C-alpha positions as CSV (number, residue, x, y, z in Angstrom):
1,X,3.9,116.8,79.2
2,X,3.5,113.1,78.6
3,X,5.1,111.6,75.5
4,X,3.0,109.5,73.1
5,X,4.2,106.5,71.2
6,X,3.4,106.0,67.5
7,X,4.3,102.4,67.7
8,X,2.1,101.7,70.7
9,X,-0.7,103.6,69.1
10,X,-0.6,101.3,66.1
11,X,-2.3,98.5,68.2
12,X,-4.7,100.6,70.3
13,X,-8.4,99.9,69.9
14,X,-11.2,102.4,70.2
15,X,-14.2,101.9,72.5
16,X,-17.5,101.1,70.8
17,X,-19.1,104.4,72.0
18,X,-16.3,106.4,70.3
19,X,-17.0,104.6,67.0
20,X,-20.7,105.2,67.2
21,X,-20.0,108.8,68.1
22,X,-18.1,109.2,64.9
23,X,-21.0,107.4,63.1
24,X,-23.4,110.2,64.1
25,X,-21.5,112.6,61.9
26,X,-22.3,110.4,58.9
27,X,-25.9,110.2,59.9
28,X,-26.2,113.9,60.3
29,X,-25.4,114.3,56.6
30,X,-29.1,113.6,56.0
31,X,-29.6,117.4,56.0
32,X,-26.9,117.9,53.4
33,X,-28.2,115.1,51.2
34,X,-31.6,116.7,51.1
35,X,-30.0,120.1,50.4
36,X,-27.8,118.8,47.6
37,X,-30.6,116.9,46.0
38,X,-33.3,119.6,46.0
39,X,-31.5,123.0,46.2
40,X,-31.3,123.7,42.5
41,X,-34.8,122.2,41.9
42,X,-36.3,124.4,44.6
43,X,-34.5,127.5,43.3
44,X,-35.7,127.1,39.7
45,X,-39.2,125.7,40.5
46,X,-40.4,127.6,43.5
47,X,-38.1,130.5,44.1
48,X,-38.4,131.8,40.6
49,X,-34.7,131.9,39.9
50,X,-33.4,131.2,36.4
51,X,-31.0,128.2,36.1
52,X,-27.9,130.3,35.3
53,X,-28.5,132.6,38.4
54,X,-29.2,129.5,40.5
55,X,-25.9,128.0,39.5
56,X,-24.0,131.2,40.3
57,X,-25.6,131.4,43.7
58,X,-24.8,127.7,44.5
59,X,-21.3,128.0,43.2
60,X,-20.1,131.5,44.3
61,X,-21.2,130.9,47.9
62,X,-19.2,127.7,48.0
63,X,-16.2,129.3,46.5
64,X,-16.1,132.1,49.0
65,X,-16.9,129.8,51.9
66,X,-14.0,127.5,50.7
67,X,-11.5,130.1,51.8
68,X,-12.9,130.0,55.3
69,X,-12.2,126.3,55.6
70,X,-8.4,126.8,56.2
71,X,-9.4,129.1,59.1
72,X,-11.4,126.2,60.6
73,X,-8.4,123.8,60.2
74,X,-5.8,126.3,61.6
75,X,-7.9,127.3,64.6
76,X,-9.1,123.7,65.4
77,X,-5.5,122.4,65.4
78,X,-4.5,125.1,67.9
79,X,-7.5,125.1,70.3
80,X,-5.4,123.2,72.8
81,X,-3.6,126.5,73.4
82,X,-6.7,127.7,75.3
83,X,-7.9,126.4,78.7
84,X,-11.4,125.7,77.3
85,X,-9.9,123.8,74.4
86,X,-7.9,121.5,76.7
87,X,-11.0,121.0,78.8
88,X,-13.6,120.4,76.1
89,X,-11.4,119.2,73.2
90,X,-10.2,120.9,70.1
91,X,-12.3,118.8,67.7
92,X,-15.4,118.7,69.9
93,X,-15.4,122.5,70.2
94,X,-15.1,123.0,66.5
95,X,-17.9,120.5,65.8
96,X,-20.2,122.1,68.3
97,X,-19.7,125.6,66.8
98,X,-20.9,124.4,63.4
99,X,-24.2,122.8,64.5
100,X,-26.5,125.9,64.8
101,X,-25.2,127.6,61.7
102,X,-25.8,124.6,59.5
103,X,-29.4,124.2,60.7
104,X,-30.4,127.9,60.4
105,X,-29.0,128.5,56.9
106,X,-30.3,125.2,55.6
107,X,-33.9,126.0,56.4
108,X,-33.6,129.6,55.2
109,X,-33.0,128.4,51.6
110,X,-36.3,126.5,51.3
111,X,-38.5,129.6,51.8
112,X,-39.9,130.9,48.5
113,X,-40.3,134.6,47.6
114,X,-37.2,135.9,49.2
115,X,-34.9,138.4,47.5
116,X,-32.2,136.7,45.5
117,X,-29.4,138.2,47.7
118,X,-31.0,136.4,50.7
119,X,-30.6,133.0,49.0
120,X,-27.1,133.9,48.1
121,X,-26.1,135.0,51.6
122,X,-27.8,132.0,53.2
123,X,-26.1,129.6,50.8
124,X,-22.7,131.2,51.6
125,X,-23.2,131.0,55.3
126,X,-24.5,127.4,55.1
127,X,-21.3,126.4,53.3
128,X,-19.1,128.4,55.6
129,X,-20.3,126.4,58.6
130,X,-20.3,123.2,56.5
131,X,-16.6,123.8,56.0
132,X,-16.0,123.4,59.7
133,X,-18.2,120.3,59.8
134,X,-16.4,118.8,56.9
135,X,-13.0,119.5,58.5
136,X,-13.9,117.5,61.6
137,X,-15.5,114.7,59.5
138,X,-12.2,114.4,57.5
139,X,-10.0,114.8,60.7
140,X,-11.4,112.1,62.9
141,X,-10.3,108.8,61.4
142,X,-6.6,109.8,61.8
143,X,-7.3,111.9,64.9
144,X,-9.1,109.1,66.8
145,X,-6.6,106.3,66.2
146,X,-3.2,105.4,64.7
147,X,-4.3,101.7,64.3
148,X,-4.8,101.0,60.6
149,X,-7.5,98.5,61.3
150,X,-9.3,101.0,63.5
151,X,-9.0,103.7,60.9
152,X,-10.3,101.3,58.3
153,X,-13.3,100.6,60.6
154,X,-13.9,104.4,61.1
155,X,-13.8,104.9,57.3
156,X,-16.2,102.1,56.9
157,X,-18.5,103.4,59.6
158,X,-18.6,106.8,57.9
159,X,-19.5,105.2,54.6
160,X,-22.2,103.1,56.2
161,X,-23.7,105.9,58.2
162,X,-23.7,108.2,55.2
163,X,-25.4,105.5,53.2
164,X,-27.9,105.0,55.9
165,X,-28.5,108.8,55.9
166,X,-29.2,108.6,52.1
167,X,-31.5,105.7,52.6
168,X,-33.5,107.4,55.3
169,X,-33.7,110.6,53.2
170,X,-35.0,108.4,50.3
171,X,-37.6,106.6,52.4
172,X,-38.7,109.7,54.3
173,X,-38.9,111.8,51.1
174,X,-40.9,109.3,49.3
175,X,-43.4,109.2,52.2
176,X,-43.5,112.9,52.4
177,X,-44.1,113.3,48.7
178,X,-47.0,110.9,49.0
179,X,-48.6,112.7,51.8
180,X,-47.8,116.4,50.9
181,X,-47.2,116.1,47.1
182,X,-44.2,117.3,45.2
183,X,-45.7,120.4,43.7
184,X,-45.9,122.5,46.8
185,X,-43.0,124.5,48.3
186,X,-44.1,123.6,51.8
187,X,-43.1,120.0,51.2
188,X,-39.5,121.0,50.7
189,X,-39.5,123.5,53.6
190,X,-40.9,120.9,56.1
191,X,-38.4,118.4,54.8
192,X,-35.5,120.8,55.5
193,X,-36.9,121.2,59.1
194,X,-37.2,117.5,59.7
195,X,-33.7,116.6,58.4
196,X,-32.2,119.7,60.1
197,X,-33.6,118.9,63.5
198,X,-32.5,115.2,63.2
199,X,-29.0,116.2,62.3
200,X,-28.7,118.6,65.3
201,X,-29.8,115.8,67.7
202,X,-27.3,113.2,66.4
203,X,-24.4,115.7,66.2
204,X,-25.0,116.7,69.9
205,X,-24.6,113.0,70.8
206,X,-21.4,112.9,68.6
207,X,-19.9,115.9,70.4
208,X,-20.0,114.0,73.7
209,X,-18.7,110.6,72.4
210,X,-15.9,111.1,69.8
211,X,-12.3,110.6,70.9
212,X,-9.5,113.0,70.2
213,X,-5.7,112.9,70.2
214,X,-4.6,114.1,73.7
215,X,-2.8,117.3,74.5
216,X,0.9,116.5,74.2
217,X,4.0,117.6,72.4
218,X,2.6,116.8,69.0
219,X,-0.6,118.9,69.5
220,X,1.1,121.9,71.3
221,X,1.9,124.4,68.6
222,X,3.4,127.1,70.9
223,X,7.0,126.4,69.9
224,X,6.2,125.9,66.2
225,X,4.2,129.1,65.9
226,X,6.4,131.3,68.1
227,X,8.8,133.9,66.8
228,X,12.5,133.5,67.4
229,X,13.2,133.7,71.1
230,X,9.9,132.1,72.0
231,X,7.8,135.3,71.6
232,X,4.1,134.9,70.9
233,X,2.9,135.5,67.4
234,X,1.0,138.8,67.1
235,X,-2.4,138.8,65.6
236,X,-1.3,140.5,62.4
237,X,1.2,137.7,61.7
238,X,-1.5,135.0,62.3
239,X,-3.2,135.9,59.0
240,X,-0.1,135.3,56.8
241,X,0.8,132.3,58.9
242,X,-2.7,130.8,58.2
243,X,-2.2,131.3,54.5
244,X,1.3,129.9,54.7
245,X,0.2,126.8,56.5
246,X,-2.4,126.2,53.8
247,X,0.0,126.6,50.9
248,X,3.0,124.8,52.5
249,X,0.9,121.7,53.0
250,X,1.0,121.1,49.2
251,X,4.8,120.7,49.5
252,X,4.2,117.2,50.9
253,X,4.6,114.8,47.9
254,X,2.2,112.1,49.1
255,X,-0.5,114.6,49.8
256,X,-0.3,115.9,46.2
257,X,-0.6,112.4,44.9
258,X,-3.6,111.8,47.2
259,X,-5.3,115.0,46.1
260,X,-5.2,113.7,42.5
261,X,-6.8,110.5,43.7
262,X,-9.3,112.3,45.8
263,X,-10.4,115.0,43.4
264,X,-10.9,112.5,40.6
265,X,-13.3,110.3,42.6
266,X,-15.0,113.3,44.3
267,X,-15.6,115.1,41.0
268,X,-17.0,112.2,39.2
269,X,-19.4,111.6,42.1
270,X,-20.2,115.3,42.3
271,X,-21.1,115.7,38.7
272,X,-23.3,112.7,38.8
273,X,-25.0,113.9,42.0
274,X,-25.5,117.4,40.9
275,X,-27.6,116.6,37.8
276,X,-29.0,113.2,38.9
277,X,-32.5,114.6,39.5
278,X,-32.5,116.4,36.2
279,X,-31.2,113.3,34.4
280,X,-33.8,111.0,35.8
281,X,-36.7,113.4,35.4
282,X,-35.9,115.0,32.0
283,X,-33.9,112.3,30.3
284,X,-35.4,109.1,31.6
285,X,-38.8,110.6,32.3
286,X,-39.1,109.4,35.9
287,X,-40.8,111.1,38.8
288,X,-39.4,112.8,41.9
289,X,-40.6,109.8,44.0
290,X,-38.7,107.5,41.6
291,X,-35.5,109.5,42.2
292,X,-35.9,108.9,46.0
293,X,-36.6,105.2,45.6
294,X,-33.7,104.6,43.3
295,X,-31.3,106.4,45.7
296,X,-32.6,104.3,48.6
297,X,-31.9,101.0,46.8
298,X,-28.4,102.0,45.6
299,X,-27.3,103.2,49.0
300,X,-28.7,100.1,50.8
301,X,-26.6,98.0,48.4
302,X,-23.6,100.2,49.2
303,X,-23.8,99.3,52.9
304,X,-23.2,95.7,52.0
305,X,-20.3,96.6,49.8
306,X,-18.4,98.6,52.4
307,X,-17.6,95.4,54.2
308,X,-16.4,93.8,51.0
309,X,-14.1,96.7,50.1
310,X,-12.7,96.8,53.6
311,X,-11.8,93.1,53.1
312,X,-10.5,93.8,49.5
313,X,-8.3,96.7,50.8
314,X,-6.6,94.3,53.2
315,X,-6.1,91.7,50.6
316,X,-4.8,93.6,47.5
317,X,-4.2,97.1,48.9
318,X,-6.1,100.4,48.8
319,X,-4.9,101.6,45.4
320,X,-5.6,98.3,43.6
321,X,-9.1,98.3,45.2
322,X,-9.5,101.8,44.0
323,X,-8.7,100.7,40.4
324,X,-11.3,97.9,40.6
325,X,-14.0,100.4,41.6
326,X,-13.0,103.0,39.0
327,X,-13.0,100.5,36.1
328,X,-16.4,99.1,37.1
329,X,-17.8,102.6,37.3
330,X,-16.7,103.4,33.8
331,X,-18.5,100.3,32.4
332,X,-21.7,101.2,34.3
333,X,-21.7,104.8,33.0
334,X,-21.5,103.5,29.5
335,X,-24.5,101.2,30.1
336,X,-26.4,104.2,31.5
337,X,-25.7,106.0,28.3
338,X,-27.2,103.1,26.5
339,X,-30.3,103.2,28.7
340,X,-30.8,106.9,28.0
341,X,-30.8,106.2,24.3
342,X,-33.4,103.3,24.4
343,X,-35.6,104.1,27.4
344,X,-38.5,105.2,25.2
345,X,-38.6,101.7,23.6
346,X,-38.4,100.0,27.0
347,X,-41.3,101.7,28.7
348,X,-41.5,103.3,32.2
349,X,-41.6,100.1,34.3
350,X,-38.6,98.5,32.5
351,X,-36.7,101.8,32.6
352,X,-37.2,102.1,36.4
353,X,-36.1,98.5,36.9
354,X,-33.0,99.0,34.6
355,X,-32.1,102.2,36.4
356,X,-32.3,100.6,39.8
357,X,-30.1,97.8,38.6
358,X,-27.5,100.2,37.1
359,X,-27.6,102.3,40.3
360,X,-26.8,99.3,42.4
361,X,-23.9,98.4,40.0
362,X,-22.5,101.9,40.0
363,X,-22.6,102.0,43.8
364,X,-20.2,99.1,43.7
365,X,-17.6,101.3,42.0
366,X,-18.4,104.4,44.1
367,X,-18.1,102.4,47.4
368,X,-14.7,101.1,46.3
369,X,-13.2,104.3,45.3
370,X,-14.5,106.2,48.4
371,X,-13.4,103.6,50.8
372,X,-9.9,103.3,49.3
373,X,-9.5,107.1,49.1
374,X,-10.7,107.9,52.6
375,X,-8.4,105.1,54.0
376,X,-5.4,106.6,52.1
377,X,-6.2,110.1,53.4
378,X,-6.2,108.9,57.1
379,X,-2.4,108.4,56.9
380,X,-1.5,111.8,55.3
381,X,-1.2,113.5,58.7
382,X,1.4,110.8,59.7
383,X,3.5,111.9,56.7
384,X,3.1,115.5,57.7
385,X,4.2,114.6,61.3
386,X,7.5,113.2,60.2
387,X,8.0,116.5,58.3
388,X,6.9,119.0,60.9
389,X,6.9,117.1,64.2
390,X,3.2,118.1,64.8
391,X,-0.2,116.7,64.3
392,X,-2.0,118.9,61.8
393,X,-5.1,116.8,60.9
394,X,-7.2,119.9,60.8
395,X,-4.9,121.6,58.3
396,X,-5.2,118.8,55.8
397,X,-8.9,118.3,56.4
398,X,-9.6,122.0,55.8
399,X,-7.7,121.7,52.5
400,X,-10.0,118.8,51.5
401,X,-13.0,120.9,52.4
402,X,-11.7,124.0,50.5
403,X,-10.9,122.0,47.3
404,X,-14.2,120.3,47.6
405,X,-16.1,123.6,47.5
406,X,-14.0,125.2,44.8
407,X,-14.1,122.4,42.3
408,X,-17.8,121.7,43.0
409,X,-18.5,125.3,42.4
410,X,-16.6,125.4,39.2
411,X,-18.5,122.3,38.1
412,X,-21.8,123.9,39.1
413,X,-21.1,127.0,37.0
414,X,-20.0,124.9,34.0
415,X,-23.0,122.6,34.1
416,X,-25.6,125.3,34.6
417,X,-23.9,127.4,31.9
418,X,-24.1,124.5,29.5
419,X,-27.8,123.9,30.3
420,X,-28.7,127.6,30.0
421,X,-26.8,127.7,26.6
422,X,-28.7,124.7,25.3
423,X,-32.1,126.2,26.2
424,X,-33.0,124.9,29.7
425,X,-36.6,126.0,30.6
426,X,-37.1,126.8,34.3
427,X,-40.2,125.2,35.9
428,X,-41.1,123.1,32.9
429,X,-42.1,119.4,33.1
430,X,-40.0,118.5,30.0
431,X,-37.0,120.0,28.3
432,X,-36.0,120.6,24.6
433,X,-34.0,117.9,22.9
434,X,-30.7,119.8,23.0
435,X,-31.0,120.0,26.8
436,X,-31.7,116.3,27.0
437,X,-28.6,115.5,24.9
438,X,-26.5,117.9,27.1
439,X,-27.8,116.3,30.3
440,X,-27.0,112.8,28.9
441,X,-23.5,113.7,27.9
442,X,-22.7,115.6,31.1
443,X,-24.0,112.8,33.2
444,X,-22.0,110.0,31.5
445,X,-18.8,111.3,29.8
446,X,-17.6,113.9,32.3
447,X,-17.5,111.4,35.2
448,X,-15.7,108.9,32.9
449,X,-13.0,111.5,32.2
450,X,-12.5,112.0,36.0
451,X,-12.4,108.2,36.5
452,X,-9.6,107.9,34.0
453,X,-7.7,110.7,35.8
454,X,-8.1,108.9,39.1
455,X,-6.8,105.7,37.5
456,X,-3.6,107.6,36.6
457,X,-3.0,108.9,40.1
458,X,-3.7,105.5,41.7
459,X,-0.3,104.4,40.4
460,X,1.5,107.3,42.1
461,X,0.5,106.6,45.7
462,X,3.4,105.1,47.8
463,X,1.7,104.7,51.2
464,X,1.2,101.0,52.1
465,X,1.3,98.7,55.1
466,X,5.1,98.4,54.9
467,X,5.8,102.2,54.6
468,X,3.3,103.1,57.3
469,X,5.0,100.8,59.9
470,X,8.4,102.3,58.9
471,X,7.0,105.8,59.3
472,X,5.5,105.1,62.7
473,X,8.7,103.6,64.0
474,X,10.8,106.6,62.9
475,X,8.3,109.0,64.5
476,X,8.5,107.1,67.7
477,X,12.3,107.1,67.7
478,X,12.6,110.8,67.1
479,X,9.9,111.6,69.7
480,X,12.0,109.8,72.3
481,X,15.1,111.8,71.5
482,X,16.7,109.7,68.8
483,X,19.3,111.3,66.6
484,X,18.4,112.0,63.0
485,X,22.0,111.1,62.2
486,X,21.3,107.5,63.2
487,X,18.6,106.9,60.6
488,X,18.9,103.7,58.7
489,X,19.1,103.9,54.9
490,X,15.7,102.3,54.2
491,X,13.8,104.6,56.6
492,X,15.5,107.6,55.1
493,X,14.5,106.5,51.6
494,X,10.9,106.0,52.7
495,X,10.6,109.3,54.5
496,X,12.1,111.2,51.5
497,X,9.9,109.3,49.0
498,X,6.7,110.1,51.0
499,X,7.5,113.7,52.0
500,X,9.4,114.8,48.9
501,X,11.9,116.5,51.3
502,X,15.5,115.7,52.2
503,X,15.5,113.7,55.4
504,X,17.8,116.4,57.0
505,X,15.0,118.9,56.6
506,X,12.3,116.8,58.2
507,X,11.1,116.6,61.8
508,X,10.5,120.4,62.1
509,X,13.8,121.5,60.6
510,X,11.9,123.5,57.9
511,X,9.6,126.5,57.5
512,X,6.4,124.4,56.7
513,X,4.5,125.7,59.8
514,X,6.3,129.1,60.4
515,X,7.9,131.0,57.5
516,X,10.2,132.9,60.0
517,X,11.6,129.9,61.7
518,X,15.4,129.5,61.7
519,X,16.4,126.3,59.9
520,X,19.5,124.3,60.7
521,X,21.8,123.5,57.8
522,X,24.4,120.8,57.4
523,X,24.4,117.2,58.7
524,X,21.3,115.8,60.4
525,X,21.4,116.1,64.2
């Protein structure tokens, strides 16, 4: 089995086709954008579901599906154990499996008159397949390249293509609302078909063009998973091992710091996104078409900003760029609160113009925190490799996906419960004043709280250009038979600071992957 070099991989460049292949994954999120924007609205307007029940359906399905995400990560990491996996690719196979499920269970949720349990099951299955998709989306920047510039480009490509997907949804939705109207359920059903088919087509292209880490000693889990004596792990042990791999990942110190950073920015964006439609329609008095147009403008501006933040990351570092974005977002949310209070005096035209301006400004902050956070994540599997000696991108990506779903579900339950408690009226063109006040406060101050939490965790991240180079050099040395006893003091300090483990227990001398592994004690070998 050929050995790979972490140091050599730091300078390798990806072919254009591979970068574009990764870009198709971002473009395919058109379907999910449409789903996230209109699911609750469709449930409460056309499916006849009250807002509290709709919130439970949306959240419980995600919570249950969240616990399937670790299965995707565990299995995807180990698909090289099969002949088909080595022929097709462990990530390509995973991505291909998710495509039909996402399409079928997306469309099923935009048919009115179905029993409530059908919507609940469809929602669960949609998010179950979405968990596999998200795992691959998170995996690929670190999977496809070890070059920090190439990873930064992939992160940027993902942001740009996701923004393009949002713009296309906005433009197309506006046109469809004009032609078909926004008061008929068929409009939303046909929209789900259009976006679903498009996503299937671009993902098929992506399956054939993305690049993967090759089959080598770092992607062969046979020895790490095996029982003492090299015996294969029986199926019944696979289940506790799957749970163990999920839980043990949290023992990596830098990953815990990253999670604080990630959850903070993800939750402030999620809260904003989940009630954006309600906020614009019921608080600012805009129309569905105005929602689509404003999203289109803001995401178009975001494409321009991606390049700026890629440059800013290289100049001042990812965590400092993250802080710039967070602080700017807090200021904009406060201005949005002001707009909500005076929009009646401004009039509809001025309100729309002001909202578009503030959306553009907020997208500056959003682009900054997402770019910095995704770039930071791409190096977490490198920290795990110095600890375990294996490439477990799928494991960490699945944790991201699981935590995404759990926290978004809790958020959905909390928000819909608050709206129900304040008197939200399903299917109405306007809402009582207590609901309007609740929507305003939820839209502004909950995201600000998460922004402040993210600011705190940005000071705890230790990965930077210097520590990444040190880490890669040490991985390369150990891969090539170097002795752990010969580690230099600076490298040892960096490894221990990033992993949170004693150096002697790193490079596979631990039970992080397999709880039954025999661990050596004493001096590093």
